[in-house]
All heavy atoms as a GROMACS GRO file, in nm:
protein
  547
    1MET      N    1   0.083  -0.119   0.000
    1MET     CA    2   0.000   0.000   0.000
    1MET      C    3   0.088   0.126   0.000
    1MET      O    4   0.060   0.220  -0.071
    1MET     CB    5  -0.091  -0.004   0.123
    1MET     CG    6  -0.186   0.110   0.130
    1MET     SD    7  -0.306   0.091  -0.004
    1MET     CE    8  -0.416   0.219   0.034
    2ARG      N    9   0.192   0.125   0.080
    2ARG     CA   10   0.281   0.241   0.088
    2ARG      C   11   0.355   0.262  -0.045
    2ARG      O   12   0.371   0.375  -0.090
    2ARG     CB   13   0.380   0.220   0.201
    2ARG     CG   14   0.470   0.337   0.226
    2ARG     CD   15   0.548   0.316   0.354
    2ARG     NE   16   0.646   0.418   0.374
    2ARG     CZ   17   0.626   0.529   0.442
    2ARG    NH1   18   0.508   0.550   0.496
    2ARG    NH2   19   0.721   0.617   0.456
    3LEU      N   20   0.396   0.153  -0.108
    3LEU     CA   21   0.464   0.162  -0.237
    3LEU      C   22   0.371   0.220  -0.343
    3LEU      O   23   0.412   0.303  -0.425
    3LEU     CB   24   0.515   0.025  -0.279
    3LEU     CG   25   0.588   0.019  -0.413
    3LEU    CD1   26   0.713   0.107  -0.406
    3LEU    CD2   27   0.625  -0.122  -0.447
    4ARG      N   28   0.245   0.180  -0.340
    4ARG     CA   29   0.147   0.230  -0.436
    4ARG      C   30   0.130   0.382  -0.420
    4ARG      O   31   0.123   0.455  -0.518
    4ARG     CB   32   0.014   0.160  -0.417
    4ARG     CG   33  -0.090   0.206  -0.519
    4ARG     CD   34  -0.220   0.136  -0.503
    4ARG     NE   35  -0.202  -0.005  -0.537
    4ARG     CZ   36  -0.293  -0.098  -0.517
    4ARG    NH1   37  -0.406  -0.068  -0.460
    4ARG    NH2   38  -0.268  -0.223  -0.551
    5ALA      N   39   0.127   0.429  -0.298
    5ALA     CA   40   0.113   0.573  -0.273
    5ALA      C   41   0.235   0.649  -0.325
    5ALA      O   42   0.221   0.756  -0.386
    5ALA     CB   43   0.095   0.600  -0.123
    6ILE      N   44   0.354   0.594  -0.305
    6ILE     CA   45   0.475   0.659  -0.353
    6ILE      C   46   0.475   0.664  -0.506
    6ILE      O   47   0.510   0.766  -0.566
    6ILE     CB   48   0.600   0.586  -0.300
    6ILE    CG1   49   0.610   0.605  -0.149
    6ILE    CG2   50   0.726   0.635  -0.370
    6ILE    CD1   51   0.718   0.522  -0.083
    7VAL      N   52   0.434   0.555  -0.569
    7VAL     CA   53   0.429   0.551  -0.715
    7VAL      C   54   0.327   0.651  -0.767
    7VAL      O   55   0.353   0.724  -0.864
    7VAL     CB   56   0.397   0.408  -0.764
    7VAL    CG1   57   0.366   0.407  -0.913
    7VAL    CG2   58   0.512   0.314  -0.734
    8LEU      N   59   0.211   0.661  -0.704
    8LEU     CA   60   0.108   0.754  -0.748
    8LEU      C   61   0.154   0.899  -0.732
    8LEU      O   62   0.130   0.983  -0.820
    8LEU     CB   63  -0.022   0.731  -0.672
    8LEU     CG   64  -0.097   0.603  -0.710
    8LEU    CD1   65  -0.219   0.585  -0.622
    8LEU    CD2   66  -0.138   0.606  -0.856
    9ILE      N   67   0.222   0.929  -0.624
    9ILE     CA   68   0.274   1.064  -0.604
    9ILE      C   69   0.381   1.094  -0.709
    9ILE      O   70   0.383   1.203  -0.767
    9ILE     CB   71   0.331   1.080  -0.461
    9ILE    CG1   72   0.217   1.080  -0.360
    9ILE    CG2   73   0.413   1.208  -0.449
    9ILE    CD1   74   0.261   1.074  -0.216
   10GLY      N   75   0.467   0.998  -0.738
   10GLY     CA   76   0.568   1.017  -0.840
   10GLY      C   77   0.507   1.042  -0.977
   10GLY      O   78   0.553   1.128  -1.052
   11LEU      N   79   0.402   0.969  -1.009
   11LEU     CA   80   0.335   0.990  -1.138
   11LEU      C   81   0.268   1.127  -1.144
   11LEU      O   82   0.270   1.193  -1.248
   11LEU     CB   83   0.231   0.880  -1.162
   11LEU     CG   84   0.288   0.743  -1.196
   11LEU    CD1   85   0.176   0.639  -1.201
   11LEU    CD2   86   0.362   0.747  -1.328
   12ALA      N   87   0.211   1.171  -1.034
   12ALA     CA   88   0.147   1.302  -1.030
   12ALA      C   89   0.250   1.413  -1.049
   12ALA      O   90   0.227   1.509  -1.122
   12ALA     CB   91   0.073   1.321  -0.899
   13VAL      N   92   0.365   1.398  -0.985
   13VAL     CA   93   0.472   1.497  -1.000
   13VAL      C   94   0.522   1.499  -1.144
   13VAL      O   95   0.541   1.605  -1.204
   13VAL     CB   96   0.587   1.469  -0.902
   13VAL    CG1   97   0.709   1.552  -0.934
   13VAL    CG2   98   0.541   1.494  -0.759
   14ALA      N   99   0.542   1.383  -1.203
   14ALA     CA  100   0.590   1.375  -1.341
   14ALA      C  101   0.488   1.434  -1.438
   14ALA      O  102   0.526   1.500  -1.536
   14ALA     CB  103   0.621   1.230  -1.377
   15ALA      N  104   0.361   1.411  -1.413
   15ALA     CA  105   0.257   1.462  -1.503
   15ALA      C  106   0.247   1.613  -1.498
   15ALA      O  107   0.222   1.678  -1.600
   15ALA     CB  108   0.122   1.400  -1.467
   16THR      N  109   0.270   1.672  -1.382
   16THR     CA  110   0.260   1.817  -1.371
   16THR      C  111   0.389   1.888  -1.408
   16THR      O  112   0.390   2.008  -1.432
   16THR     CB  113   0.219   1.859  -1.229
   16THR    OG1  114   0.314   1.808  -1.136
   16THR    CG2  115   0.080   1.810  -1.195
   17ALA      N  116   0.499   1.816  -1.416
   17ALA     CA  117   0.628   1.880  -1.449
   17ALA      C  118   0.625   1.940  -1.589
   17ALA      O  119   0.682   2.047  -1.611
   17ALA     CB  120   0.741   1.779  -1.436
   18GLY      N  121   0.562   1.875  -1.683
   18GLY     CA  122   0.553   1.927  -1.819
   18GLY      C  123   0.471   2.054  -1.827
   18GLY      O  124   0.496   2.141  -1.910
   19ALA      N  125   0.374   2.068  -1.740
   19ALA     CA  126   0.291   2.187  -1.740
   19ALA      C  127   0.363   2.307  -1.679
   19ALA      O  128   0.318   2.419  -1.691
   19ALA     CB  129   0.162   2.160  -1.663
   20CYS      N  130   0.473   2.283  -1.614
   20CYS     CA  131   0.547   2.390  -1.547
   20CYS      C  132   0.662   2.443  -1.632
   20CYS      O  133   0.750   2.511  -1.580
   20CYS     CB  134   0.601   2.339  -1.413
   20CYS     SG  135   0.472   2.291  -1.299
   21ALA      N  136   0.661   2.412  -1.760
   21ALA     CA  137   0.768   2.461  -1.848
   21ALA      C  138   0.762   2.613  -1.855
   21ALA      O  139   0.655   2.672  -1.847
   21ALA     CB  140   0.750   2.401  -1.987
   22PRO      N  141   0.877   2.677  -1.868
   22PRO     CA  142   0.877   2.824  -1.873
   22PRO      C  143   0.802   2.875  -1.996
   22PRO      O  144   0.809   2.817  -2.103
   22PRO     CB  145   1.024   2.860  -1.880
   22PRO     CG  146   1.095   2.738  -1.922
   22PRO     CD  147   1.010   2.620  -1.880
   23TYR      N  148   0.732   2.983  -1.976
   23TYR     CA  149   0.654   3.045  -2.084
   23TYR      C  150   0.745   3.133  -2.168
   23TYR      O  151   0.821   3.213  -2.116
   23TYR     CB  152   0.541   3.129  -2.024
   23TYR     CG  153   0.466   3.210  -2.126
   23TYR    CD1  154   0.379   3.149  -2.215
   23TYR    CD2  155   0.486   3.346  -2.136
   23TYR    CE1  156   0.311   3.222  -2.310
   23TYR    CE2  157   0.418   3.421  -2.230
   23TYR     CZ  158   0.330   3.359  -2.317
   23TYR     OH  159   0.265   3.432  -2.411
   24GLU      N  160   0.738   3.116  -2.298
   24GLU     CA  161   0.814   3.201  -2.389
   24GLU      C  162   0.714   3.269  -2.482
   24GLU      O  163   0.648   3.203  -2.563
   24GLU     CB  164   0.913   3.117  -2.469
   24GLU     CG  165   1.000   3.201  -2.559
   24GLU     CD  166   1.104   3.118  -2.633
   24GLU    OE1  167   1.145   3.014  -2.582
   24GLU    OE2  168   1.141   3.160  -2.743
   25ALA      N  169   0.702   3.398  -2.466
   25ALA     CA  170   0.607   3.475  -2.547
   25ALA      C  171   0.652   3.479  -2.692
   25ALA      O  172   0.771   3.478  -2.722
   25ALA     CB  173   0.594   3.616  -2.493
   26GLU      N  174   0.556   3.484  -2.781
   26GLU     CA  175   0.587   3.499  -2.923
   26GLU      C  176   0.640   3.640  -2.948
   26GLU      O  177   0.597   3.736  -2.884
   26GLU     CB  178   0.461   3.477  -3.008
   26GLU     CG  179   0.421   3.333  -3.020
   26GLU     CD  180   0.522   3.251  -3.100
   26GLU    OE1  181   0.571   3.298  -3.204
   26GLU    OE2  182   0.551   3.139  -3.057
   27PRO      N  183   0.733   3.653  -3.040
   27PRO     CA  184   0.785   3.786  -3.073
   27PRO      C  185   0.673   3.875  -3.127
   27PRO      O  186   0.582   3.828  -3.195
   27PRO     CB  187   0.887   3.759  -3.183
   27PRO     CG  188   0.917   3.614  -3.174
   27PRO     CD  189   0.798   3.547  -3.116
   28VAL      N  190   0.682   4.004  -3.096
   28VAL     CA  191   0.580   4.097  -3.143
   28VAL      C  192   0.636   4.200  -3.240
   28VAL      O  193   0.562   4.255  -3.320
   28VAL     CB  194   0.511   4.170  -3.025
   28VAL    CG1  195   0.426   4.072  -2.945
   28VAL    CG2  196   0.611   4.239  -2.936
   29SER      N  197   0.766   4.224  -3.235
   29SER     CA  198   0.825   4.323  -3.326
   29SER      C  199   0.908   4.253  -3.433
   29SER      O  200   0.944   4.136  -3.420
   29SER     CB  201   0.913   4.421  -3.248
   29SER     OG  202   1.030   4.356  -3.203
   30VAL      N  203   0.938   4.328  -3.537
   30VAL     CA  204   1.021   4.274  -3.645
   30VAL      C  205   1.158   4.236  -3.590
   30VAL      O  206   1.213   4.131  -3.625
   30VAL     CB  207   1.033   4.379  -3.759
   30VAL    CG1  208   1.133   4.332  -3.864
   30VAL    CG2  209   0.898   4.405  -3.821
   31TYR      N  210   1.211   4.320  -3.503
   31TYR     CA  211   1.342   4.292  -3.444
   31TYR      C  212   1.341   4.160  -3.367
   31TYR      O  213   1.433   4.079  -3.380
   31TYR     CB  214   1.381   4.408  -3.351
   31TYR     CG  215   1.505   4.381  -3.270
   31TYR    CD1  216   1.631   4.381  -3.329
   31TYR    CD2  217   1.497   4.354  -3.134
   31TYR    CE1  218   1.745   4.356  -3.256
   31TYR    CE2  219   1.611   4.328  -3.059
   31TYR     CZ  220   1.735   4.330  -3.121
   31TYR     OH  221   1.847   4.303  -3.048
   32GLN      N  222   1.236   4.137  -3.289
   32GLN     CA  223   1.227   4.012  -3.213
   32GLN      C  224   1.214   3.892  -3.305
   32GLN      O  225   1.273   3.787  -3.280
   32GLN     CB  226   1.108   4.018  -3.116
   32GLN     CG  227   1.129   4.114  -3.002
   32GLN     CD  228   1.003   4.131  -2.919
   32GLN    OE1  229   0.892   4.116  -2.968
   32GLN    NE2  230   1.022   4.164  -2.792
   33TRP      N  231   1.138   3.903  -3.414
   33TRP     CA  232   1.125   3.793  -3.509
   33TRP      C  233   1.259   3.764  -3.576
   33TRP      O  234   1.296   3.648  -3.596
   33TRP     CB  235   1.019   3.824  -3.615
   33TRP     CG  236   0.881   3.794  -3.568
   33TRP    CD1  237   0.784   3.883  -3.533
   33TRP    CD2  238   0.824   3.665  -3.549
   33TRP    NE1  239   0.671   3.817  -3.494
   33TRP    CE2  240   0.691   3.683  -3.503
   33TRP    CE3  241   0.871   3.534  -3.566
   33TRP    CZ2  242   0.606   3.576  -3.473
   33TRP    CZ3  243   0.785   3.428  -3.537
   33TRP    CH2  244   0.656   3.449  -3.492
   34GLU      N  245   1.333   3.870  -3.610
   34GLU     CA  246   1.464   3.850  -3.672
   34GLU      C  247   1.559   3.779  -3.575
   34GLU      O  248   1.634   3.689  -3.616
   34GLU     CB  249   1.524   3.984  -3.714
   34GLU     CG  250   1.457   4.044  -3.835
   34GLU     CD  251   1.507   4.183  -3.869
   34GLU    OE1  252   1.578   4.244  -3.786
   34GLU    OE2  253   1.475   4.230  -3.978
   35ARG      N  254   1.558   3.818  -3.449
   35ARG     CA  255   1.643   3.753  -3.349
   35ARG      C  256   1.605   3.606  -3.334
   35ARG      O  257   1.693   3.519  -3.325
   35ARG     CB  258   1.630   3.823  -3.214
   35ARG     CG  259   1.708   3.951  -3.207
   35ARG     CD  260   1.704   4.013  -3.070
   35ARG     NE  261   1.755   3.920  -2.970
   35ARG     CZ  262   1.732   3.931  -2.840
   35ARG    NH1  263   1.661   4.030  -2.794
   35ARG    NH2  264   1.780   3.842  -2.756
   36LYS      N  265   1.475   3.577  -3.333
   36LYS     CA  266   1.430   3.438  -3.320
   36LYS      C  267   1.474   3.356  -3.442
   36LYS      O  268   1.520   3.243  -3.428
   36LYS     CB  269   1.279   3.433  -3.303
   36LYS     CG  270   1.225   3.295  -3.277
   36LYS     CD  271   1.078   3.297  -3.244
   36LYS     CE  272   1.032   3.155  -3.213
   36LYS     NZ  273   0.905   3.150  -3.147
   37LEU      N  274   1.460   3.413  -3.560
   37LEU     CA  275   1.500   3.344  -3.683
   37LEU      C  276   1.650   3.319  -3.685
   37LEU      O  277   1.696   3.209  -3.718
   37LEU     CB  278   1.457   3.425  -3.804
   37LEU     CG  279   1.494   3.366  -3.939
   37LEU    CD1  280   1.426   3.233  -3.961
   37LEU    CD2  281   1.458   3.463  -4.050
   38LYS      N  282   1.730   3.421  -3.650
   38LYS     CA  283   1.875   3.404  -3.649
   38LYS      C  284   1.918   3.299  -3.546
   38LYS      O  285   2.010   3.222  -3.572
   38LYS     CB  286   1.943   3.538  -3.620
   38LYS     CG  287   1.939   3.633  -3.736
   38LYS     CD  288   2.017   3.759  -3.707
   38LYS     CE  289   1.997   3.862  -3.813
   38LYS     NZ  290   2.075   3.846  -3.930
   39GLU      N  291   1.852   3.294  -3.431
   39GLU     CA  292   1.885   3.194  -3.330
   39GLU      C  293   1.853   3.053  -3.383
   39GLU      O  294   1.931   2.960  -3.364
   39GLU     CB  295   1.809   3.222  -3.201
   39GLU     CG  296   1.833   3.122  -3.092
   39GLU     CD  297   1.977   3.114  -3.044
   39GLU    OE1  298   2.054   3.210  -3.066
   39GLU    OE2  299   2.014   3.011  -2.985
   40ALA      N  300   1.740   3.038  -3.450
   40ALA     CA  301   1.703   2.908  -3.506
   40ALA      C  302   1.804   2.866  -3.614
   40ALA      O  303   1.844   2.749  -3.621
   40ALA     CB  304   1.562   2.914  -3.564
   41GLU      N  305   1.845   2.961  -3.698
   41GLU     CA  306   1.944   2.931  -3.801
   41GLU      C  307   2.078   2.893  -3.738
   41GLU      O  308   2.145   2.802  -3.785
   41GLU     CB  309   1.962   3.050  -3.894
   41GLU     CG  310   1.842   3.076  -3.983
   41GLU     CD  311   1.851   3.206  -4.060
   41GLU    OE1  312   1.937   3.291  -4.027
   41GLU    OE2  313   1.772   3.223  -4.155
   42ARG      N  314   2.118   2.964  -3.632
   42ARG     CA  315   2.244   2.934  -3.564
   42ARG      C  316   2.240   2.795  -3.503
   42ARG      O  317   2.335   2.717  -3.514
   42ARG     CB  318   2.272   3.038  -3.455
   42ARG     CG  319   2.408   3.022  -3.389
   42ARG     CD  320   2.418   3.098  -3.259
   42ARG     NE  321   2.326   3.050  -3.158
   42ARG     CZ  322   2.340   2.936  -3.089
   42ARG    NH1  323   2.442   2.858  -3.111
   42ARG    NH2  324   2.252   2.901  -2.998
   43GLN      N  325   2.127   2.760  -3.441
   43GLN     CA  326   2.114   2.628  -3.380
   43GLN      C  327   2.118   2.518  -3.486
   43GLN      O  328   2.179   2.413  -3.465
   43GLN     CB  329   1.985   2.619  -3.299
   43GLN     CG  330   1.988   2.698  -3.171
   43GLN     CD  331   1.855   2.696  -3.097
   43GLN    OE1  332   1.754   2.651  -3.150
   43GLN    NE2  333   1.856   2.744  -2.975
   44GLU      N  334   2.055   2.540  -3.599
   44GLU     CA  335   2.056   2.439  -3.706
   44GLU      C  336   2.196   2.423  -3.764
   44GLU      O  337   2.240   2.312  -3.792
   44GLU     CB  338   1.956   2.477  -3.816
   44GLU     CG  339   1.948   2.377  -3.928
   44GLU     CD  340   1.907   2.237  -3.885
   44GLU    OE1  341   1.843   2.220  -3.779
   44GLU    OE2  342   1.940   2.141  -3.958
   45ALA      N  343   2.269   2.534  -3.782
   45ALA     CA  344   2.406   2.527  -3.832
   45ALA      C  345   2.495   2.450  -3.734
   45ALA      O  346   2.578   2.369  -3.775
   45ALA     CB  347   2.462   2.667  -3.857
   46GLU      N  348   2.476   2.475  -3.606
   46GLU     CA  349   2.553   2.403  -3.503
   46GLU      C  350   2.519   2.254  -3.505
   46GLU      O  351   2.606   2.169  -3.495
   46GLU     CB  352   2.525   2.463  -3.365
   46GLU     CG  353   2.595   2.393  -3.251
   46GLU     CD  354   2.746   2.410  -3.254
   46GLU    OE1  355   2.797   2.496  -3.329
   46GLU    OE2  356   2.814   2.336  -3.181
   47ARG      N  357   2.391   2.222  -3.522
   47ARG     CA  358   2.349   2.081  -3.529
   47ARG      C  359   2.413   2.012  -3.650
   47ARG      O  360   2.462   1.900  -3.639
   47ARG     CB  361   2.197   2.075  -3.539
   47ARG     CG  362   2.141   1.936  -3.548
   47ARG     CD  363   1.989   1.941  -3.549
   47ARG     NE  364   1.936   1.811  -3.577
   47ARG     CZ  365   1.840   1.786  -3.665
   47ARG    NH1  366   1.783   1.885  -3.730
   47ARG    NH2  367   1.798   1.665  -3.687
   48GLN      N  368   2.414   2.079  -3.764
   48GLN     CA  369   2.476   2.021  -3.884
   48GLN      C  370   2.625   2.000  -3.863
   48GLN      O  371   2.680   1.898  -3.903
   48GLN     CB  372   2.450   2.109  -4.005
   48GLN     CG  373   2.306   2.106  -4.051
   48GLN     CD  374   2.282   2.195  -4.171
   48GLN    OE1  375   2.370   2.265  -4.218
   48GLN    NE2  376   2.159   2.192  -4.221
   49ARG      N  377   2.692   2.098  -3.801
   49ARG     CA  378   2.835   2.086  -3.776
   49ARG      C  379   2.864   1.967  -3.684
   49ARG      O  380   2.955   1.888  -3.710
   49ARG     CB  381   2.889   2.215  -3.713
   49ARG     CG  382   3.040   2.217  -3.698
   49ARG     CD  383   3.087   2.336  -3.619
   49ARG     NE  384   3.048   2.330  -3.480
   49ARG     CZ  385   3.105   2.251  -3.388
   49ARG    NH1  386   3.201   2.170  -3.422
   49ARG    NH2  387   3.065   2.254  -3.262
   50LEU      N  388   2.785   1.952  -3.580
   50LEU     CA  389   2.805   1.840  -3.488
   50LEU      C  390   2.777   1.706  -3.556
   50LEU      O  391   2.847   1.608  -3.532
   50LEU     CB  392   2.718   1.856  -3.364
   50LEU     CG  393   2.758   1.967  -3.268
   50LEU    CD1  394   2.653   1.985  -3.160
   50LEU    CD2  395   2.893   1.939  -3.206
   51CYS      N  396   2.675   1.702  -3.639
   51CYS     CA  397   2.641   1.577  -3.708
   51CYS      C  398   2.748   1.535  -3.807
   51CYS      O  399   2.768   1.417  -3.831
   51CYS     CB  400   2.505   1.591  -3.776
   51CYS     SG  401   2.367   1.593  -3.659
   52GLN      N  402   2.819   1.632  -3.866
   52GLN     CA  403   2.927   1.598  -3.958
   52GLN      C  404   3.043   1.532  -3.883
   52GLN      O  405   3.115   1.452  -3.940
   52GLN     CB  406   2.976   1.723  -4.029
   52GLN     CG  407   2.878   1.774  -4.131
   52GLN     CD  408   2.923   1.904  -4.194
   52GLN    OE1  409   3.020   1.966  -4.151
   52GLN    NE2  410   2.851   1.948  -4.296
   53ALA      N  411   3.059   1.564  -3.755
   53ALA     CA  412   3.170   1.509  -3.677
   53ALA      C  413   3.138   1.372  -3.617
   53ALA      O  414   3.229   1.300  -3.579
   53ALA     CB  415   3.207   1.606  -3.565
   54LEU      N  416   3.010   1.337  -3.611
   54LEU     CA  417   2.972   1.209  -3.549
   54LEU      C  418   2.989   1.092  -3.644
   54LEU      O  419   2.980   1.108  -3.767
   54LEU     CB  420   2.826   1.214  -3.504
   54LEU     CG  421   2.793   1.301  -3.384
   54LEU    CD1  422   2.642   1.304  -3.362
   54LEU    CD2  423   2.861   1.249  -3.260
   55ASP      N  424   3.010   0.974  -3.587
   55ASP     CA  425   3.015   0.850  -3.664
   55ASP      C  426   2.874   0.820  -3.713
   55ASP      O  427   2.779   0.815  -3.635
   55ASP     CB  428   3.067   0.737  -3.576
   55ASP     CG  429   3.067   0.603  -3.647
   55ASP    OD1  430   3.069   0.601  -3.772
   55ASP    OD2  431   3.065   0.500  -3.577
   56LYS      N  432   2.859   0.801  -3.842
   56LYS     CA  433   2.726   0.782  -3.901
   56LYS      C  434   2.659   0.651  -3.858
   56LYS      O  435   2.539   0.635  -3.874
   56LYS     CB  436   2.736   0.789  -4.053
   56LYS     CG  437   2.795   0.921  -4.098
   56LYS     CD  438   2.735   0.971  -4.222
   56LYS     CE  439   2.797   1.098  -4.276
   56LYS     NZ  440   2.836   1.198  -4.186
   57GLN      N  441   2.734   0.559  -3.800
   57GLN     CA  442   2.678   0.432  -3.755
   57GLN      C  443   2.639   0.435  -3.607
   57GLN      O  444   2.581   0.341  -3.556
   57GLN     CB  445   2.779   0.319  -3.777
   57GLN     CG  446   2.821   0.303  -3.922
   57GLN     CD  447   2.704   0.272  -4.014
   57GLN    OE1  448   2.615   0.197  -3.977
   57GLN    NE2  449   2.703   0.332  -4.132
   58SER      N  450   2.670   0.544  -3.538
   58SER     CA  451   2.645   0.550  -3.394
   58SER      C  452   2.497   0.575  -3.363
   58SER      O  453   2.422   0.630  -3.444
   58SER     CB  454   2.729   0.660  -3.329
   58SER     OG  455   2.683   0.787  -3.369
   59ALA      N  456   2.458   0.535  -3.245
   59ALA     CA  457   2.320   0.555  -3.200
   59ALA      C  458   2.291   0.705  -3.183
   59ALA      O  459   2.180   0.750  -3.211
   59ALA     CB  460   2.295   0.482  -3.069
   60ARG      N  461   2.390   0.780  -3.137
   60ARG     CA  462   2.371   0.924  -3.120
   60ARG      C  463   2.344   0.992  -3.254
   60ARG      O  464   2.259   1.080  -3.263
   60ARG     CB  465   2.492   0.986  -3.053
   60ARG     CG  466   2.474   1.134  -3.026
   60ARG     CD  467   2.586   1.191  -2.947
   60ARG     NE  468   2.565   1.333  -2.929
   60ARG     CZ  469   2.655   1.417  -2.887
   60ARG    NH1  470   2.775   1.373  -2.855
   60ARG    NH2  471   2.629   1.544  -2.875
   61TYR      N  472   2.415   0.950  -3.358
   61TYR     CA  473   2.391   1.007  -3.490
   61TYR      C  474   2.249   0.976  -3.535
   61TYR      O  475   2.179   1.063  -3.586
   61TYR     CB  476   2.491   0.952  -3.591
   61TYR     CG  477   2.474   1.010  -3.730
   61TYR    CD1  478   2.536   1.130  -3.763
   61TYR    CD2  479   2.396   0.946  -3.826
   61TYR    CE1  480   2.520   1.186  -3.890
   61TYR    CE2  481   2.379   1.002  -3.952
   61TYR     CZ  482   2.441   1.120  -3.982
   61TYR     OH  483   2.424   1.175  -4.108
   62GLN      N  484   2.207   0.851  -3.515
   62GLN     CA  485   2.073   0.811  -3.555
   62GLN      C  486   1.966   0.892  -3.479
   62GLN      O  487   1.864   0.931  -3.536
   62GLN     CB  488   2.051   0.661  -3.528
   62GLN     CG  489   2.145   0.571  -3.605
   62GLN     CD  490   2.127   0.581  -3.756
   62GLN    OE1  491   2.018   0.598  -3.804
   62GLN    NE2  492   2.236   0.570  -3.829
   63ARG      N  493   1.992   0.920  -3.352
   63ARG     CA  494   1.896   0.991  -3.268
   63ARG      C  495   1.897   1.142  -3.296
   63ARG      O  496   1.791   1.202  -3.312
   63ARG     CB  497   1.928   0.965  -3.122
   63ARG     CG  498   1.833   1.033  -3.023
   63ARG     CD  499   1.880   1.015  -2.880
   63ARG     NE  500   2.003   1.093  -2.860
   63ARG     CZ  501   2.114   1.045  -2.806
   63ARG    NH1  502   2.119   0.920  -2.765
   63ARG    NH2  503   2.222   1.119  -2.790
   64ASP      N  504   2.014   1.202  -3.300
   64ASP     CA  505   2.024   1.348  -3.305
   64ASP      C  506   2.030   1.406  -3.445
   64ASP      O  507   2.006   1.526  -3.463
   64ASP     CB  508   2.149   1.395  -3.229
   64ASP     CG  509   2.141   1.366  -3.082
   64ASP    OD1  510   2.031   1.335  -3.033
   64ASP    OD2  511   2.246   1.374  -3.014
   65CYS      N  512   2.061   1.324  -3.544
   65CYS     CA  513   2.086   1.379  -3.677
   65CYS      C  514   1.985   1.334  -3.781
   65CYS      O  515   2.011   1.342  -3.902
   65CYS     CB  516   2.228   1.342  -3.721
   65CYS     SG  517   2.352   1.409  -3.609
   66ALA      N  518   1.871   1.289  -3.739
   66ALA     CA  519   1.768   1.248  -3.834
   66ALA      C  520   1.723   1.371  -3.914
   66ALA      O  521   1.689   1.474  -3.858
   66ALA     CB  522   1.649   1.187  -3.761
   67GLY      N  523   1.730   1.364  -4.044
   67GLY     CA  524   1.686   1.473  -4.128
   67GLY      C  525   1.793   1.576  -4.161
   67GLY      O  526   1.765   1.672  -4.232
   68VAL      N  527   1.913   1.559  -4.110
   68VAL     CA  528   2.022   1.653  -4.140
   68VAL      C  529   2.081   1.618  -4.275
   68VAL      O  530   2.116   1.503  -4.301
   68VAL     CB  531   2.130   1.651  -4.030
   68VAL    CG1  532   2.249   1.736  -4.071
   68VAL    CG2  533   2.075   1.697  -3.899
   69LYS      N  534   2.093   1.718  -4.361
   69LYS     CA  535   2.151   1.696  -4.493
   69LYS      C  536   2.302   1.686  -4.478
   69LYS      O  537   2.365   1.766  -4.410
   69LYS     CB  538   2.116   1.809  -4.588
   69LYS     CG  539   1.968   1.815  -4.616
   69LYS     CD  540   1.935   1.930  -4.708
   69LYS     CE  541   1.786   1.936  -4.729
   69LYS     NZ  542   1.746   2.053  -4.807
   70ALA      N  543   2.360   1.587  -4.542
   70ALA     CA  544   2.504   1.564  -4.531
   70ALA      C  545   2.584   1.662  -4.611
   70ALA      O  546   2.547   1.729  -4.695
   70ALA     CB  547   2.538   1.423  -4.576
   0.00000   0.00000   0.00000
């Protein structure tokens, strides 16, 4: 009975953790949209660079580099 209560509390905590993610407002100005776009482009370029360095047979490559153009 005690184990069941601990498991239920753990599940409740895990279920509410996703709802507590930080709020990120959508950009409202042109400047904010440009910054968001440049950040997304920078992150994609970094992802491509990292994927080029990984072994193509590794599990990490399969997980992190799906859809990356070689």
